[in-house]
C-alpha positions, 0 to 999 in steps of 0.5 A, a space after each residue: 580509508 574511503 567509503 562508497 555508497 551505491 545510488 539508484 535513481 528511478 530508472 535503475 530501480 526499474 531496471 532491478 525490478 524486472 528481476 523482482 516479483 513484488 507480490 512474492 516479496 511482499 507475501 514472504 515478508 508478511 508471513 515473517 511479520 506474522 511469525 515474529 521475524 521482523 522488527 517494526 519500530 514506530 515511525 517518525 512523523 513530521 507534519 507541516 503546512 506549506 505556503 499554499 496552506 496544503 498539508 505536508 508530511 515527512 515519514 521516516 520508517 525503519 525496519 528489519 526482516 529476518 532471512 532464512 539464511 544469513 543476516 537480516 535485511 535492515 533499512 529505512 524509507 524516508 517518504 515525504 508528501 504534499 497534497 498540493 503537488 499533483 496540482 503542479 504536475 508533480 507526484 504527491 509523494 517522493 523520497 529515498 530508501 536505504 539498506 544498511 550493512 548489518 556488520 558496520 551499520 553503514 548505509 549500503 544503498 541509497 535508492 529513489 523510493 517514490 515509485 517503489 513505495 507505490 509498487 509496495 502498496 499495490 503489491 499488498 493489495 494484489 496479495 490481499 485480493 489473492 487471499 481475501 478477494 471475491 471468488 470470482 471477479 473481472 473488474 476493478 474500480 480505482 478512486 483517485 488517479 495518481 501514481 498509486 493508482 497507476 501502480 495498482 493497474 500495472 500490477 493488476 494487469 500482471 497479477 490477474 490476467 483474467 480481469 478485463 476492465 477497470 473503472 476510474 474516478 477522480 475529483 479532477 476529471 483530467 487526472 482520470 482521463 490521463 490515467 485512462 489514456 495511460 492504461 489504454 497505451 500500456 495495457 490495451 487488453 483492459 477496457 477502461 471506463 471513466 466514471 464522473 461520480 464516486 457512487 457510480 464508480 463504487 458500484 461498477 465493480 466488485 473490487 474497489 481500491 481507494 488511492 486518494 488524498 482525502 481526509 474527509 470520508 464520503 463512502 458509506 456502506 450503502 454504496 457497496 454491493 454485496 460481495 464487494 472487496 474494498 482495498 482502503 489504501 488511502 487515508 479517510 475515504 470510508 465512513 464509519 458504517 463501512 467498517 462496522 458492517 463489514 463481513 471481514 476486516 483485516 489490517 497489516 499490523 494492529 499496533 501500527 493502526 492503533 498508534 495512528 489516529 490520523 486515519 479513520 480506523 485508528 480513530 475508531 480503535 482509539 474510541 472503542 468503535 473497533 477492537 483489536 482482538 478478533 476473540 474480544 467480547 464486543 458490545 455496544 455496536 463495536 466491531 472486532 478486527 478479524 486479524 492481519 493479512 499475515 495471520 491469514 497467510 500462515 493460517 493463524 486467522 481464517 480468510 473471509 471472502 466477500 459474499 453476503 457483505 463486504 470485506 475491507 483490507 486496510 493496510 497502514 503501510 509497514 516499513 518492513 515491506 519496503 525494506 524487504 523490497 529494498 533488500 531484493 533490489 540491492 541484491 539485484 543491483 550488485 549482481 547486474 551492475 545497476 546504479 552508480 557508486 558515490 564516494 562519501 569520503 
């Protein structure tokens, strides 16, 4: 008996994604997660320092998503990153994703996951903007101009056609200019403004998305104009006062955040400055989470949009969202004949 495995490189993944709406998939999985219809095991985390002294890590993220009919989608994403990669012209993160056969437990598909991971994160931001963003907005700021920023701009243009401009900032001016040129070529409808200071970039738009690799906070609450929505999808851009003074504070999964003190919100939960339950008795200047985006989607928690203050969306990255997208891609690949078969033995 032989055993085969369907392999999709990035071009095959992109071909499959022409038939997949990532925002619709992410919203559907978020609803199932809030309904208790997903399995989200603890992620495996392996850190190290490379020869340049740069931080590196490997994340192994398993998950399962129930279907309305048929067996669940089971899979894993292995995503690795080195902060020194962009300086060498490489994407910071890369990896592979797999989908499993629920009957035999054998892997059915192996797919390039770097681009897919960025798209998943961008789709989460677009869904959070739909349900928690300002009532009226026409511009977005992106701080950090790598692959994740490009994925956000790409989905922004498709999801919110009324938005007319983007503001870009990066500590490396060349990266901001490169993303500005890419945006002009691929989305000429968008007016692009490169900001040379982070504070100017933050104040330039009512939607701010952080896609950096920093592990040192720099963005205080005083930079945020009332009515601003902040998608804090990177690590430690926000200073503690941004969380403590937020009009609304939403995450993707409370346990995932609480179990990860490597990020600022996880540390604030650990130290008691933020508490997990929205109905908790909050004292001593602490701040409670307002819930998860999934809870908002199923009506379990009220949506809060920024008006007199700012609203934060702070996802830590759930494997079930990747698994949900991988399941859709696998289905399209089989139907359309994308990818190539590898013989394992």
